[in-house]
Structures are given as structure tokens and as C-alpha cells.
VOPAGU-2260 file (C-alpha; in pm, 1 decimal, decimal comma):
REM VOPAGU-2260
SITE   aa  ch    i         X         Y         Z
SITE  UNK   A    0   -4966,5  -11142,4      19,5
SITE  UNK   A    1   -4781,6  -10854,3     148,6
SITE  UNK   A    2   -4686,1  -10576,9     -46,3
SITE  UNK   A    3   -4425,6  -10324,5      64,1
SITE  UNK   A    4   -4259,4  -10072,7    -232,3
SITE  UNK   A    5   -4194,1  -10258,1    -511,9
SITE  UNK   A    6   -4126,7  -10600,4    -335,7
SITE  UNK   A    7   -4391,5  -10846,1    -221,9
SITE  UNK   A    8   -4414,5  -11121,0      -4,1
SITE  UNK   A    9   -4547,0  -11462,6      70,0
SITE  UNK   A   10   -4760,6  -11585,1     345,3
SITE  UNK   A   11   -4429,7  -11790,8     450,7
SITE  UNK   A   12   -4222,4  -11560,3     415,0
SITE  UNK   A   13   -4080,8  -11320,6     782,3
SITE  UNK   A   14   -3970,7  -11038,0     760,2
SITE  UNK   A   15   -3693,1  -10871,5     968,6
SITE  UNK   A   16   -3721,1  -10468,4     987,6
SITE  UNK   A   17   -3390,6  -10325,3    1138,9
SITE  UNK   A   18   -3421,1   -9996,1    1290,3
SITE  UNK   A   19   -3126,5   -9730,8    1224,9
SITE  UNK   A   20   -3069,4   -9409,3    1339,8
SITE  UNK   A   21   -2958,8   -9150,5    1105,6
SITE  UNK   A   22   -2658,5   -9119,4    1345,6
SITE  UNK   A   23   -2531,7   -9459,8    1236,6
SITE  UNK   A   24   -2497,9   -9345,6     875,1
SITE  UNK   A   25   -2507,6   -9524,5     551,0
SITE  UNK   A   26   -2213,9   -9776,9     657,0
SITE  UNK   A   27   -2492,7   -9904,4     939,0
SITE  UNK   A   28   -2752,9   -9973,9     668,3
SITE  UNK   A   29   -2506,2  -10145,8     452,3
SITE  UNK   A   30   -2423,1  -10393,1     730,8
SITE  UNK   A   31   -2838,9  -10502,4     812,6
SITE  UNK   A   32   -2899,2  -10523,2     450,8
SITE  UNK   A   33   -2624,2  -10746,0     426,5
SITE  UNK   A   34   -2723,2  -10929,7     717,7
SITE  UNK   A   35   -3079,5  -10992,4     583,8
SITE  UNK   A   36   -3286,7  -10702,1     680,2
SITE  UNK   A   37   -3619,7  -10714,4     456,2
SITE  UNK   A   38   -3694,1  -10321,9     592,8
SITE  UNK   A   39   -3490,3  -10082,1     772,3
SITE  UNK   A   40   -3670,5   -9812,1     941,2
SITE  UNK   A   41   -3494,3   -9475,6    1000,9
SITE  UNK   A   42   -3545,9   -9367,7    1358,2
SITE  UNK   A   43   -3377,6   -9073,1    1553,8
SITE  UNK   A   44   -3313,5   -8996,1    1913,4
SITE  UNK   A   45   -3569,9   -8830,0    2106,8
SITE  UNK   A   46   -3405,4   -8486,7    2059,2
SITE  UNK   A   47   -3349,4   -8527,5    1630,8
SITE  UNK   A   48   -3497,7   -8323,5    1397,8
SITE  UNK   A   49   -3714,4   -8504,5    1186,4
SITE  UNK   A   50   -3707,2   -8281,7     926,6
SITE  UNK   A   51   -3314,1   -8201,9     920,2
SITE  UNK   A   52   -3213,9   -8551,7     964,7
SITE  UNK   A   53   -3475,1   -8794,4     936,5
SITE  UNK   A   54   -3624,7   -8721,3     581,9
SITE  UNK   A   55   -3287,0   -8664,3     436,4
SITE  UNK   A   56   -3126,5   -9003,2     564,7
SITE  UNK   A   57   -3454,5   -9186,6     437,4
SITE  UNK   A   58   -3380,8   -8996,7      54,1
SITE  UNK   A   59   -2999,1   -9087,0     109,1
SITE  UNK   A   60   -3078,5   -9462,7     207,0
SITE  UNK   A   61   -3344,9   -9447,3    -127,9
SITE  UNK   A   62   -3062,6   -9333,5    -349,2
SITE  UNK   A   63   -2859,5   -9644,9    -246,5
SITE  UNK   A   64   -3119,7   -9929,3    -227,3
SITE  UNK   A   65   -3406,8   -9822,9    -491,0
SITE  UNK   A   66   -3593,6  -10138,9    -402,4
SITE  UNK   A   67   -3526,8  -10176,6       8,8
SITE  UNK   A   68   -3887,6  -10120,4     151,2
SITE  UNK   A   69   -3789,7   -9788,8     417,5
SITE  UNK   A   70   -4013,4   -9754,4     692,8
SITE  UNK   A   71   -4017,2   -9407,2     942,7
SITE  UNK   A   72   -4213,7   -9364,3    1290,4
SITE  UNK   A   73   -4356,2   -9041,7    1375,8
SITE  UNK   A   74   -4636,8   -8900,8    1511,8
SITE  UNK   A   75   -4631,6   -8601,8    1326,0
SITE  UNK   A   76   -4853,3   -8613,4     950,2
SITE  UNK   A   77   -4640,1   -8337,9     819,5
SITE  UNK   A   78   -4299,3   -8492,9     899,3
SITE  UNK   A   79   -4451,8   -8852,6     736,9
SITE  UNK   A   80   -4592,7   -8679,8     391,2
SITE  UNK   A   81   -4168,2   -8547,9     358,5
SITE  UNK   A   82   -4042,0   -8930,8     442,6
SITE  UNK   A   83   -4304,0   -9067,1     204,0
SITE  UNK   A   84   -4200,3   -8789,8     -29,7
SITE  UNK   A   85   -3860,3   -8845,7       7,7
SITE  UNK   A   86   -3917,2   -9256,3     -86,4
SITE  UNK   A   87   -4067,4   -9414,8     271,0
SITE  UNK   A   88   -4268,9   -9725,2     177,2
SITE  UNK   A   89   -4436,9   -9769,2     532,7
SITE  UNK   A   90   -4509,3   -9525,6     799,5
SITE  UNK   A   91   -4543,8   -9628,0    1141,2
SITE  UNK   A   92   -4775,3   -9420,8    1421,1
SITE  UNK   A   93   -5137,2   -9489,1    1580,4
SITE  UNK   A   94   -5271,6   -9118,3    1506,2
SITE  UNK   A   95   -5637,4   -9088,1    1272,5
SITE  UNK   A   96   -5387,2   -8907,4    1002,7
SITE  UNK   A   97   -5196,0   -9184,6     958,4
SITE  UNK   A   98   -5382,0   -9350,4     676,3
SITE  UNK   A   99   -5472,2   -9074,5     496,5
SITE  UNK   A  100   -5080,8   -9016,9     458,7
SITE  UNK   A  101   -5042,0   -9354,9     320,8
SITE  UNK   A  102   -5332,4   -9371,5     116,2
SITE  UNK   A  103   -5209,1   -9021,8     -79,9
SITE  UNK   A  104   -4820,6   -9180,0    -171,8
SITE  UNK   A  105   -4927,9   -9508,0    -186,5
SITE  UNK   A  106   -4728,6   -9639,8     134,7
SITE  UNK   A  107   -4815,0   -9923,2     346,8
SITE  UNK   A  108   -4902,8   -9868,1     701,9
SITE  UNK   A  109   -4844,7  -10028,7    1097,0
SITE  UNK   A  110   -5105,1   -9935,0    1306,1
SITE  UNK   A  111   -5289,0  -10065,7    1579,9
SITE  UNK   A  112   -5520,1  -10301,6    1533,4
SITE  UNK   A  113   -5843,1  -10131,2    1569,8
SITE  UNK   A  114   -5741,2   -9839,3    1323,0
SITE  UNK   A  115   -5701,6  -10149,8     978,4
SITE  UNK   A  116   -6026,5  -10164,9     893,6
SITE  UNK   A  117   -6062,5   -9786,2     902,3
SITE  UNK   A  118   -5685,3   -9766,3     672,0
SITE  UNK   A  119   -5875,8  -10011,1     418,0
SITE  UNK   A  120   -6180,7   -9723,0     372,0
SITE  UNK   A  121   -5908,4   -9462,3     394,2
SITE  UNK   A  122   -5793,4   -9613,1      88,9
SITE  UNK   A  123   -5470,2   -9783,3     202,6
SITE  UNK   A  124   -5476,7  -10101,2       9,1
SITE  UNK   A  125   -5499,7  -10426,9     241,8
SITE  UNK   A  126   -5211,9  -10597,6     139,5
SITE  UNK   A  127   -5027,6  -10305,9     268,4
SITE  UNK   A  128   -5149,0  -10279,0     626,3
SITE  UNK   A  129   -4971,5  -10420,4     914,8
SITE  UNK   A  130   -5056,1  -10439,3    1268,4
SITE  UNK   A  131   -4904,7  -10405,9    1572,6
SITE  UNK   A  132   -4899,5  -10650,7    1852,9
SITE  UNK   A  133   -4843,7  -10487,9    2255,9
SITE  UNK   A  134   -4760,2  -10780,9    2423,7
SITE  UNK   A  135   -4687,7  -11182,5    2316,7
SITE  UNK   A  136   -4984,5  -11296,8    2476,2
SITE  UNK   A  137   -5208,8  -11124,2    2167,9
SITE  UNK   A  138   -5034,2  -11231,7    1917,7
SITE  UNK   A  139   -5228,7  -11517,7    1813,5
SITE  UNK   A  140   -5556,9  -11358,2    1847,9
SITE  UNK   A  141   -5376,6  -11109,1    1637,9
SITE  UNK   A  142   -5312,9  -11338,6    1400,3
SITE  UNK   A  143   -5606,3  -11502,9    1331,6
SITE  UNK   A  144   -5756,4  -11184,2    1206,8
SITE  UNK   A  145   -5555,5  -11238,5     925,2
SITE  UNK   A  146   -5398,3  -10889,7     914,0
SITE  UNK   A  147   -5026,4  -10910,8     917,3
SITE  UNK   A  148   -4839,7  -10893,1    1264,4
SITE  UNK   A  149   -4539,9  -10701,6    1376,0
SITE  UNK   A  150   -4383,3  -10750,4    1698,9
SITE  UNK   A  151   -4108,8  -10594,6    1886,2
SITE  UNK   A  152   -3887,5  -10836,5    2104,3
SITE  UNK   A  153   -3719,0  -10614,2    2394,0
SITE  UNK   A  154   -3503,7  -10628,9    2690,0
SITE  UNK   A  155   -3215,6  -10624,2    2764,6
SITE  UNK   A  156   -3122,1  -10991,6    2750,3
SITE  UNK   A  157   -3010,4  -11069,1    2346,7
SITE  UNK   A  158   -3109,9  -11440,3    2413,1
SITE  UNK   A  159   -3457,7  -11359,8    2597,2
SITE  UNK   A  160   -3535,8  -11094,1    2249,9
SITE  UNK   A  161   -3455,1  -11413,7    2052,9
SITE  UNK   A  162   -3636,1  -11649,3    2252,5
SITE  UNK   A  163   -3943,9  -11380,0    2190,6
SITE  UNK   A  164   -3896,6  -11372,5    1842,3
SITE  UNK   A  165   -3878,0  -11742,2    1838,2
SITE  UNK   A  166   -4167,8  -11794,2    1984,5
SITE  UNK   A  167   -4386,4  -11460,3    1805,5
SITE  UNK   A  168   -4315,7  -11675,4    1480,3
SITE  UNK   A  169   -4448,3  -12007,3    1620,8
SITE  UNK   A  170   -4795,9  -11752,3    1693,4
SITE  UNK   A  171   -4825,1  -11648,4    1334,6
SITE  UNK   A  172   -4631,6  -11286,2    1365,5
SITE  UNK   A  173   -4523,0  -11189,4    1026,4
SITE  UNK   A  174   -4289,8  -10851,0    1074,9
SITE  UNK   A  175   -3985,7  -10873,5    1325,3
SITE  UNK   A  176   -3836,3  -10534,6    1443,5
SITE  UNK   A  177   -3512,2  -10636,5    1603,4
SITE  UNK   A  178   -3161,3  -10471,2    1604,5
SITE  UNK   A  179   -2969,5  -10831,9    1652,7
SITE  UNK   A  180   -3055,2  -10880,1    1217,3
SITE  UNK   A  181   -2828,8  -11175,7    1142,9
SITE  UNK   A  182   -2915,6  -11399,2    1471,5
SITE  UNK   A  183   -3296,7  -11357,8    1415,6
SITE  UNK   A  184   -3288,9  -11454,5    1100,7
SITE  UNK   A  185   -3129,5  -11778,2    1184,2
SITE  UNK   A  186   -3418,8  -11838,0    1436,9
SITE  UNK   A  187   -3681,3  -11727,7    1272,0
SITE  UNK   A  188   -3574,9  -12000,5     981,1
SITE  UNK   A  189   -3514,1  -12276,3    1278,0
SITE  UNK   A  190   -3919,2  -12202,8    1342,9
SITE  UNK   A  191   -4032,4  -12182,6     971,2
SITE  UNK   A  192   -3865,4  -12516,7     933,5
SITE  UNK   A  193   -4013,0  -12713,5    1238,1
SITE  UNK   A  194   -4337,6  -12507,1    1132,9
SITE  UNK   A  195   -4321,2  -12655,4     809,7
SITE  UNK   A  196   -4355,5  -12332,7     574,7
SITE  UNK   A  197   -3999,8  -12397,0     460,2
SITE  UNK   A  198   -3823,7  -12727,9     399,4
SITE  UNK   A  199   -3520,4  -12820,9     619,2
SITE  UNK   A  200   -3197,3  -12830,8     429,3
SITE  UNK   A  201   -3140,8  -13197,6     569,7
SITE  UNK   A  202   -3323,6  -13426,8     766,1
SITE  UNK   A  203   -3196,8  -13723,7     995,5
SITE  UNK   A  204   -3343,6  -13938,3    1248,4
SITE  UNK   A  205   -3316,4  -13847,5    1620,4
SITE  UNK   A  206   -3179,3  -14193,4    1723,7
SITE  UNK   A  207   -2928,8  -14097,5    1517,4
SITE  UNK   A  208   -2805,7  -13779,5    1719,9
SITE  UNK   A  209   -2627,4  -14027,6    1961,9
SITE  UNK   A  210   -2761,4  -14085,4    2339,8
SITE  UNK   A  211   -2957,7  -13774,0    2512,8
SITE  UNK   A  212   -2779,3  -13682,3    2773,1
SITE  UNK   A  213   -3072,2  -13594,5    3022,6
SITE  UNK   A  214   -3434,5  -13670,8    2958,6
SITE  UNK   A  215   -3674,1  -13431,2    2784,9
SITE  UNK   A  216   -4050,2  -13524,3    2727,1
SITE  UNK   A  217   -4171,0  -13306,8    2504,2
SITE  UNK   A  218   -4173,5  -12952,6    2323,2
SITE  UNK   A  219   -3863,8  -12804,1    2119,8
SITE  UNK   A  220   -3512,0  -12715,9    2186,1
SITE  UNK   A  221   -3350,0  -12428,8    1951,6
SITE  UNK   A  222   -2988,4  -12351,0    1999,4
SITE  UNK   A  223   -2956,8  -12032,8    1925,9
SITE  UNK   A  224   -2563,9  -11983,4    1907,7
SITE  UNK   A  225   -2563,7  -12310,4    1693,0
SITE  UNK   A  226   -2731,4  -12439,8    1430,3
SITE  UNK   A  227   -2946,2  -12708,8    1549,8
SITE  UNK   A  228   -3306,4  -12685,0    1617,2
SITE  UNK   A  229   -3469,0  -13025,7    1772,6
SITE  UNK   A  230   -3830,9  -13154,7    1746,5
SITE  UNK   A  231   -3857,6  -13433,8    1952,9
SITE  UNK   A  232   -4241,6  -13539,1    1900,8
SITE  UNK   A  233   -4132,5  -13636,1    1536,3
SITE  UNK   A  234   -3735,6  -13790,6    1621,9
SITE  UNK   A  235   -3557,2  -13561,2    1362,3
SITE  UNK   A  236   -3273,7  -13276,3    1379,8
SITE  UNK   A  237   -3376,6  -12977,6    1150,2
SITE  UNK   A  238   -3108,3  -12760,1    1059,5
SITE  UNK   A  239   -3314,4  -12455,8     897,0
SITE  UNK   A  240   -3159,1  -12331,9     494,0
SITE  UNK   A  241   -2898,4  -12034,6     580,2
SITE  UNK   A  242   -2808,1  -12136,7     911,9
């Protein structure tokens, strides 16, 4: 189980994190929450003043959404401390101070894998620790450690980012830092249905789909626009709940 702020998430739940710049203001927060974001990370451009912009915005988001999980990414202990005091539930960083600030406020951390055990030793509850994956190839190994893993799909191609999220979910990632909230949520539901973590909305025999247009021998087909996810090895068509 993952516990962040006032919320608890069961092992089968995949979490979508959306990064919102304070310059986008509350309308952007309203939009990503409506699209299904579980976590909103408050960020800022390279020239942003964290204390003047990020921390006050965190307070405004907390006032608007008392139970929303709010995250902040920073490499400065004093900023993390002020952000937590303003309402942040999750702190992301790599400094040695990270776990101490999180423990002080009862917050969660997103940290490199090597710092997870240290965070526990410094007083962070294990259920509030997430490890960040630097690349997709290491996801499966990290997931096997038992720590919830965060992946941040990147690249200019939106379809490529969605594909990365799908592969990450299949390999065991739990948290997805993305800019395409609604589309990623749909993809994660599809992958969860294929993995058997959630039931499909309905299933039909593969032959009911009609004659295939081409010969495909193995694997999965995921239509990111649409809605259909086909698992060939079981000859079943799935439509994930909510898609």
C-alpha cells in the first residue's frame, strides 16, 4: 500500500502525477484533477522563485483541494520545509536532507533507490516512500525490490510517451509523472486489465472481432486513441473500465 497525505492506494492502483507550473494557475489544476490526476506536482521554471511563487501556489491548491496529494520537487531543504508547511504531501529530490524534512512533516518522498532504506532509518514511513527510475530498462529490477517505482515518460512524440507509460506499467511501475493525464489514465486502465489487476468492462471471444486484416503471431495491440486492447495469446478483446 502507498500512503500519501490523507489518501491510501492499494497495490493494484496505478497513480498519475501531473506537473503544474504556478504560472498556469488554478485552472490548470482544476483541469488535470478532472482528467484523473492522483497527484499534482507543483513545479516552476528555472527562473522561478520557489518561495515567492511555488510555496504560495501550494497553499492555494491545498485550500482548493483539501485531500489532493500535492508534491513538490526541489533540491533545497528550506524550500521543501516551507512547501510541506504550506500543504505539500510528497517531496522529490536527491539531497541527504530529503528524508529528514519528510520525516519532520510526516510527508512522503520520491528518492533515488539507494536512499530508500536510509529514509526509513531517518523516520519516513515505508508506505510513504517512492523510488524514481532513471530509465525503463531498470524498471523491472526496481519493482522487484518492493518499493513503488515512479517513471517519467519523456520525448517529443506523445504516442511514444504513452507507449513508455504502457511498458512501465507492464513492468511494475506504480507512479507516472506525465503531461497527458487523460490519455495516460486510459492506457494504464488497459494495461491493468490485461495484467488481470482489474476486471475488463467486458470480454468477447477473439473470433467475434471478425477476420484480421493481417497476420500477427504474438504480443499485444494497444490502440491509444481508441479504446481497444487485444490480447492475442488468449484470443480475447478487452475494453478497460472507464475507457
